C-alpha positions as CSV (number, residue, x, y, z in Angstrom):
1,M,99.6,84.8,-7.9
2,P,101.2,87.7,-6.0
3,S,101.0,91.0,-7.9
4,S,98.7,89.9,-10.5
5,A,88.3,104.3,-20.1
6,I,86.4,103.3,-20.7
7,V,83.1,103.0,-19.0
8,L,80.6,100.7,-20.4
9,P,77.3,100.8,-18.6
10,F,75.2,97.7,-18.8
11,T,71.7,99.0,-19.4
12,I,70.8,96.6,-22.1
13,A,68.2,94.2,-20.8
14,L,68.5,90.6,-22.0
15,L,65.7,88.0,-21.9
16,A,68.3,85.2,-22.4
17,L,72.0,84.8,-22.9
18,S,72.8,85.4,-26.6
19,V,74.5,82.3,-28.0
20,S,76.0,84.5,-30.7
21,A,78.3,86.0,-28.1
22,C,80.0,82.6,-27.6
23,Q,81.5,79.8,-29.6
24,P,79.2,77.0,-30.7
25,L,78.4,74.7,-27.8
26,T,80.5,71.6,-27.6
27,S,79.0,68.2,-27.0
28,N,80.3,68.0,-23.4
29,T,78.8,71.4,-22.4
30,K,76.4,71.4,-19.5
31,H,73.9,74.1,-18.9
32,S,72.7,75.9,-15.8
33,D,69.0,75.6,-15.2
34,T,68.4,79.3,-15.4
35,E,68.0,81.8,-18.1
36,N,70.1,84.3,-16.2
37,W,73.5,82.7,-16.3
38,S,75.3,79.7,-17.7
39,C,78.7,78.0,-17.6
40,Q,80.1,76.2,-20.6
41,S,83.2,74.3,-21.8
42,Q,84.6,75.4,-25.2
43,D,87.3,74.0,-27.4
44,S,87.8,76.8,-30.0
45,P,90.0,78.8,-30.7
46,F,91.5,77.1,-27.6
47,T,90.1,75.1,-24.7
48,Y,88.5,77.3,-22.1
49,S,85.7,77.5,-19.5
50,I,83.3,80.4,-19.6
51,C,80.5,81.6,-17.3
52,S,78.2,84.2,-18.8
53,V,75.8,86.4,-16.8
54,N,72.7,88.1,-18.1
55,T,73.0,91.5,-16.3
56,D,69.2,91.8,-16.3
57,A,69.4,89.2,-13.5
58,F,70.6,91.9,-11.1
59,N,67.3,93.8,-11.5
60,N,65.9,91.8,-8.6
61,E,67.2,90.5,-5.3
62,R,67.5,86.8,-6.4
63,Y,71.0,87.2,-7.9
64,S,74.0,89.3,-6.9
65,L,77.6,89.7,-8.0
66,Q,79.9,89.9,-5.0
67,L,83.5,90.1,-4.0
68,F,84.8,88.0,-1.1
69,W,88.1,88.2,0.8
70,Q,88.2,87.7,4.5
71,Q,86.5,85.3,6.9
72,A,83.9,86.7,9.3
73,N,85.5,87.4,12.6
74,T,83.2,88.2,15.6
75,S,86.0,89.7,17.5
76,G,86.9,92.1,14.7
77,N,90.6,91.5,15.2
78,N,92.9,90.4,12.4
79,P,90.4,88.6,10.1
80,Q,92.1,86.0,7.9
81,P,91.7,85.6,4.1
82,L,89.2,83.0,2.9
83,L,91.9,81.7,0.5
84,T,89.8,78.9,-1.1
85,F,86.5,78.3,-2.7
86,D,85.8,75.6,0.0
87,N,86.1,78.2,2.7
88,L,84.0,80.6,0.7
89,L,81.3,78.0,0.4
90,T,81.2,77.3,4.1
91,S,81.0,81.0,4.9
92,L,77.8,81.6,2.9
93,P,74.4,81.7,4.7
94,A,72.3,78.5,4.3
95,N,69.8,80.3,2.0
96,Q,72.5,81.3,-0.6
97,T,74.0,79.3,-3.4
98,L,77.3,80.1,-5.1
99,N,76.6,79.5,-8.8
100,F,80.2,80.2,-9.9
101,A,83.3,82.0,-8.7
102,M,86.9,82.8,-9.8
103,N,89.9,84.7,-8.5
104,A,89.4,88.4,-8.8
105,G,92.7,90.3,-9.2
106,M,96.3,90.2,-8.0
107,Y,97.5,90.0,-4.4
108,N,100.7,90.1,-2.3
109,G,102.3,87.5,-0.2
110,S,99.7,87.9,2.5
111,F,96.9,87.4,0.0
112,A,95.9,91.0,0.3
113,P,94.9,92.8,-2.9
114,I,97.5,95.1,-4.5
115,G,94.9,97.1,-6.5
116,Y,91.8,99.2,-5.8
117,T,89.3,97.0,-3.9
118,V,85.9,97.9,-2.6
119,I,83.7,95.4,-0.8
120,K,80.1,96.5,0.2
121,G,81.0,100.1,-0.2
122,K,84.1,99.9,2.1
123,E,87.5,100.7,0.4
124,V,89.9,97.9,1.3
125,R,92.7,99.2,-0.9
126,A,93.1,102.6,-2.6
127,L,93.4,103.0,-6.3
128,N,96.9,102.0,-7.4
129,L,98.3,104.3,-10.1
130,N,101.9,103.5,-9.5
131,E,104.3,102.4,-12.2
132,G,106.2,99.2,-11.8
133,G,107.0,95.8,-13.2
134,G,104.8,92.7,-13.7
135,N,101.5,92.2,-15.4
136,F,99.6,94.5,-13.0
137,H,101.7,97.5,-14.2
138,L,101.5,96.6,-17.9
139,L,99.6,99.9,-18.6
140,P,96.9,100.6,-19.1
141,N,95.4,98.5,-16.4
142,G,91.8,98.8,-15.2
143,V,89.0,98.3,-12.6
144,M,85.9,96.1,-12.8
145,W,83.3,97.7,-10.6
146,W,79.6,98.0,-10.0
147,D,77.3,100.1,-8.0
148,K,74.4,99.1,-5.6
149,S,72.1,98.7,-8.6
150,G,74.4,96.1,-10.2
151,N,75.4,98.3,-13.1
152,V,78.7,96.6,-14.0
153,Q,81.5,98.5,-15.7
154,I,85.2,98.1,-16.6
155,T,87.1,101.4,-16.5
156,E,90.7,102.2,-17.2
157,S,92.4,103.1,-13.9
158,N,93.2,106.8,-14.6
159,A,89.8,107.4,-16.0
160,L,88.2,105.9,-12.8
161,Y,90.4,108.2,-10.7
162,E,88.8,111.2,-12.3
163,Q,85.3,109.8,-11.8
164,L,86.0,109.1,-8.2
165,K,87.4,112.6,-7.7
166,N,84.3,114.1,-9.2
167,D,81.9,111.7,-7.4
168,A,80.8,110.4,-10.8
169,A,81.5,106.8,-9.7
170,Q,80.2,105.2,-6.5
171,P,81.5,101.7,-6.4
172,W,79.8,99.2,-4.2
173,Y,82.2,96.5,-5.3
174,A,85.5,97.1,-7.2
175,T,88.6,95.1,-8.1
176,Q,91.6,96.5,-9.9
177,S,93.9,94.3,-12.0
178,G,96.0,94.5,-15.1
179,P,96.6,94.7,-17.9
180,M,93.5,95.6,-19.7
181,L,92.9,93.0,-22.4
182,V,90.6,95.0,-24.7
183,I,90.2,98.8,-24.6
184,N,87.4,100.3,-26.7
185,D,87.4,97.4,-29.1
186,E,91.2,97.5,-29.4
187,I,93.6,94.8,-28.1
188,H,96.1,96.2,-25.6
189,P,98.8,98.0,-27.6
190,Q,101.7,96.1,-25.9
191,F,100.5,92.6,-26.7
192,N,102.6,90.9,-29.4
193,P,100.8,88.5,-31.8
194,D,104.0,86.6,-32.2
195,S,104.7,86.2,-28.4
196,S,105.9,82.8,-27.2
197,S,104.9,83.5,-23.5
198,I,102.0,81.2,-22.8
199,K,100.3,80.7,-19.5
200,F,96.9,79.7,-18.1
201,R,94.9,83.0,-17.9
202,N,91.6,84.2,-16.6
203,G,89.8,87.5,-17.2
204,V,86.4,89.2,-17.6
205,G,84.8,91.2,-20.3
206,V,81.7,93.4,-20.6
207,C,80.2,92.7,-24.0
208,S,78.1,94.3,-26.7
209,D,75.1,92.2,-26.0
210,G,75.1,93.4,-22.4
211,S,76.4,90.2,-20.9
212,I,79.4,89.7,-18.6
213,Q,81.8,87.0,-19.7
214,F,84.1,85.3,-17.2
215,V,86.8,83.2,-18.9
216,N,89.3,80.8,-17.6
217,S,91.7,79.2,-20.2
218,D,92.0,75.5,-19.9
219,E,95.4,75.5,-21.7
220,P,98.3,78.0,-21.8
221,V,97.8,80.9,-24.2
222,T,99.4,84.2,-25.0
223,F,98.0,87.5,-23.9
224,Y,97.2,88.3,-27.5
225,Q,95.3,85.0,-28.0
226,F,93.4,85.6,-24.8
227,A,92.5,89.2,-25.7
228,S,91.5,88.2,-29.2
229,L,88.9,85.8,-27.7
230,F,87.2,88.6,-25.9
231,K,87.4,91.0,-28.8
232,D,86.6,88.8,-31.8
233,D,84.7,85.8,-30.4
234,L,82.8,87.2,-27.5
235,S,82.3,90.8,-28.8
236,C,83.5,92.5,-25.6
237,P,84.6,96.1,-26.2
238,N,86.4,96.1,-22.9
239,A,88.0,93.2,-21.0
240,L,90.3,92.9,-18.0
241,F,93.0,90.4,-17.2
242,L,92.5,89.1,-13.6
243,D,95.5,86.7,-13.2
244,G,97.2,83.7,-14.6
245,G,99.5,80.7,-14.0
246,I,99.0,79.1,-10.6
247,A,96.5,81.8,-9.5
248,S,94.0,81.2,-12.3
249,A,91.1,79.5,-10.5
250,L,87.5,78.6,-11.3
251,Y,84.6,77.2,-9.3
252,A,81.7,76.2,-11.6
253,P,80.0,73.0,-10.4
254,S,77.6,73.0,-13.4
255,I,80.6,72.1,-15.6
256,D,82.5,70.1,-12.9
257,K,85.1,72.8,-12.1
258,H,86.3,73.2,-8.6
259,D,89.9,74.3,-8.3
260,K,91.6,73.8,-4.9
261,K,94.0,76.7,-5.1
262,E,94.7,79.5,-2.6
263,M,94.0,83.1,-3.7
264,G,93.2,86.6,-2.5
265,V,89.9,88.3,-3.4
266,M,87.3,86.2,-5.1
267,I,84.4,87.2,-7.3
268,G,81.2,85.1,-7.4
269,M,77.6,85.1,-8.5
270,V,75.3,84.4,-5.5
271,E,71.7,83.2,-5.8
272,N,69.3,83.8,-2.9
273,Q,67.0,80.8,-2.4
274,E,63.3,81.4,-1.7
């Protein structure tokens, strides 16, 4: 959807995903066959799909969290956006599997990101601290980023600006979006519990058990309801809205999810096959 501090280092090692971080499993939930990640379908407090990552998985070369945007172009001239999960799947090397993916932030009419974006250490779009309308500028907004070691963090945009200026942050991947959903265990101050604005929404949280929770609502919800899920049910001190409406997209074959929408930058968990 055009134009979709917090630093929480993930150093807590997990041997398995903590079920306490999620709602009880429903009868139609399917599991991945690994202890490092899982995707589930949930029906309370509303229906949603969730993919959870054990960050300890990034301690080896088997798994990686990546951002994807443009198709490979041997000529190097005017590379085109990938746009769809299908195109992303065909672009991966034969020895890599995409375990799950979703849209990763807001974009303009050309499917280019409107917020800070870093892919493999290359800055695609500078940090956007401008004021304006729309969800992206419902301040504070924030950045999900991680370094080469896979240390994943969500940082409020102005705080990240200071870290970048002082070389305290060295993103290998980064995606900026807004608004923040949860900020230091507090729901975004501009969210109204009595709001009647409901939409499909997706976002990501970094949580107290050290996991990363990627959530796509399967029914329209308010910002407050969506943020409350991350804060109260998933125990995520910090969470970031990625997008909503027609741009909210999920690829999770283990729970039979494969949206056919077009989007800008995508985030996905890749598994290298032996």
